[in-house]
C-alpha positions in Angstrom: 0.4 0.5 -0.1 1.1 3.4 -1.0 1.4 6.0 1.6 1.2 9.4 0.2 1.3 12.8 2.9 -2.0 13.4 1.2 -3.2 10.4 2.5 -1.8 11.3 6.2 -3.4 14.6 6.3 -7.1 14.0 4.7 -7.5 11.6 8.0 -10.3 11.8 10.6 -10.1 9.9 13.6 -14.0 9.5 15.7 -14.0 11.2 18.9 -14.2 8.8 22.0 -14.6 10.2 25.6 -10.9 10.0 27.4 -9.0 9.3 23.6 -5.9 11.1 22.3 -6.0 15.0 22.3 -7.0 15.8 18.2 -4.8 18.4 18.5 -1.5 16.3 19.1 -2.8 13.5 16.8 -3.3 16.2 14.1 0.0 17.9 14.5 1.4 14.4 14.7 0.3 13.6 11.4 1.6 16.8 9.5 4.8 16.1 10.8 4.9 12.8 9.4 3.8 13.7 5.9 6.3 16.0 5.8 8.7 13.0 6.9 7.1 11.3 3.7 7.8 14.3 1.5 10.9 13.8 2.1 11.7 10.6 1.6 9.6 10.1 -1.4 12.0 13.4 -3.1 15.1 11.1 -2.3 13.8 8.2 -3.7 12.7 10.2 -6.7 16.4 12.3 -7.1 18.3 9.5 -6.2 16.7 7.3 -8.9 17.6 10.1 -11.6 21.4 9.7 -10.2 21.8 5.8 -11.2 23.3 5.1 -13.8 21.0 3.1 -16.4 21.9 -0.6 -17.2 23.9 -1.0 -20.7 22.8 -3.3 -23.5 25.5 -5.9 -23.5 28.1 -5.9 -26.0 26.9 -6.4 -29.4 28.4 -10.6 -29.7 29.4 -11.8 -33.6 26.5 -13.5 -34.8 28.4 -16.6 -35.8 29.5 -16.4 -32.5 26.7 -17.0 -30.5 25.5 -19.3 -33.3 28.2 -21.3 -31.7 27.8 -20.9 -28.4 23.8 -22.3 -28.5 25.2 -25.2 -31.3 27.4 -26.3 -28.4 24.7 -26.1 -25.5 22.5 -27.7 -27.5 24.8 -30.7 -28.2 26.0 -30.8 -24.5 22.2 -30.8 -23.7 21.6 -33.3 -26.0 24.3 -35.9 -25.1 22.6 -35.1 -21.2 19.6 -36.3 -22.2 20.9 -38.9 -24.1 22.9 -40.0 -21.1 20.1 -39.9 -18.8 17.9 -41.9 -21.6 20.4 -44.6 -21.8 20.1 -44.9 -17.4 16.3 -44.6 -18.0 16.6 -47.8 -20.0 19.5 -49.7 -18.0 17.5 -49.4 -14.9 14.3 -50.7 -16.8 16.1 -53.6 -17.9 17.6 -54.5 -14.5 13.9 -54.1 -12.9 12.3 -56.6 -15.9 15.2 -59.2 -15.8 14.5 -59.2 -12.0 10.4 -59.2 -12.5 11.5 -62.4 -15.1 13.7 -64.2 -12.4 11.4 -64.0 -9.9 8.5 -65.3 -12.1 10.6 -68.0 -12.5 11.3 -69.5 -9.7 7.7 -69.1 -9.1 6.8 -71.5 -11.8 9.8 -74.2 -11.0 8.3 -74.0 -7.6 5.1 -74.6 -8.8 6.2 -77.4 -11.5 8.3 -78.6 -8.6 5.1 -79.6 -6.4 2.6 -80.6 -9.1 3.2 -84.6 -9.1 3.2 -84.0 -5.3 -0.5 -82.2 -5.9 -1.9 -83.5 -8.8 -3.1 -87.0 -7.5 -4.9 -85.1 -4.4 -6.4 -82.8 -5.7 -7.5 -86.1 -8.7 -8.2 -88.2 -5.1 -10.7 -84.8 -3.7 -12.4 -85.3 -7.2 -13.2 -88.6 -6.7 -14.4 -88.3 -3.4 -16.6 -85.2 -4.0 -18.2 -87.1 -7.2 -18.7 -90.4 -4.5 -20.0 -88.0 -1.7 -23.2 -86.6 -4.1 -23.3 -89.8 -5.6 -23.9 -90.7 -1.9 -26.6 -88.8 -1.0 -28.7 -89.0 -4.4 -28.9 -92.3 -3.2 -29.6 -91.6 0.6 -32.1 -89.5 -0.2 -33.8 -91.7 -2.9 -34.0 -93.9 0.5 -35.4 -91.6 2.1 -38.5 -91.2 -0.4 -39.0 -94.8 -0.9 -39.2 -95.0 3.0 -41.3 -92.5 3.4 -43.5 -94.2 0.8 -43.2 -97.2 2.6 -44.7 -95.8 5.4 -47.5 -94.2 4.0 -48.9 -97.9 2.1 -48.2 -99.2 6.2 -50.0 -97.0 7.6 -52.7 -95.5 5.0 -53.3 -99.4 3.7 -56.1 -101.3 5.1 -55.5 -104.9 5.3 -55.7 -107.3 1.9 -58.0 -109.4 3.8 -59.2 -109.2 7.1 -59.4 -110.8 9.7 -62.7 -111.9 11.7 -62.3 -110.7 15.0 -59.3 -108.8 14.7 -58.3 -105.1 15.3 -56.8 -103.3 12.5 -53.2 -103.1 12.6 -51.7 -99.9 14.6 -49.9 -97.5 13.0 -46.0 -97.6 12.8 -44.3 -95.7 14.5 -41.2 -94.4 11.9 -41.0 -90.8 13.0 -37.4 -91.5 15.0 -35.9 -92.4 11.4 -36.7 -89.0 9.8 -34.2 -87.2 12.6 -31.6 -85.7 10.9 -33.2 -86.7 7.4 -33.5 -84.3 4.4 -36.7 -85.3 3.7 -39.5 -84.3 5.7 -41.6 -86.1 8.5 -45.2 -86.8 7.0 
């Protein structure tokens, strides 16, 4: 922010009880404005006296072209060296990753004879389990049908004076069964 003497002279302060004496404040601001004017004049005087920077001496165009060309060559050489370093690092990293992948593949191939029979056995056991579950479900269905036949069927030849047969209690057979009890 630029403070000029005019700004200091135009400042108005509000009055408050027990505040500063307005005459003292005005006197102080006037002295400050005079000091500021003096500083502005000194700065302008110094600016007028200060020598302007001289223009650089003219450079021979051929010499300038050679300097530019040499700088471009150095920059190109540095860029090429950095590119070569990046390629070298990338190749090392790629070789490291390939070596790790080959080691893992060799380990898997080495363990394959051990795991293959176990995997085959697991598949066989799973298939056998599925067959046994299907057979169990079929047997339960037959059992339910047979029980219903026993309970609901009237004797083919009624005996004279004998009471009809009692229903058979088979509910204990349904414990743990996938088939619902009737």
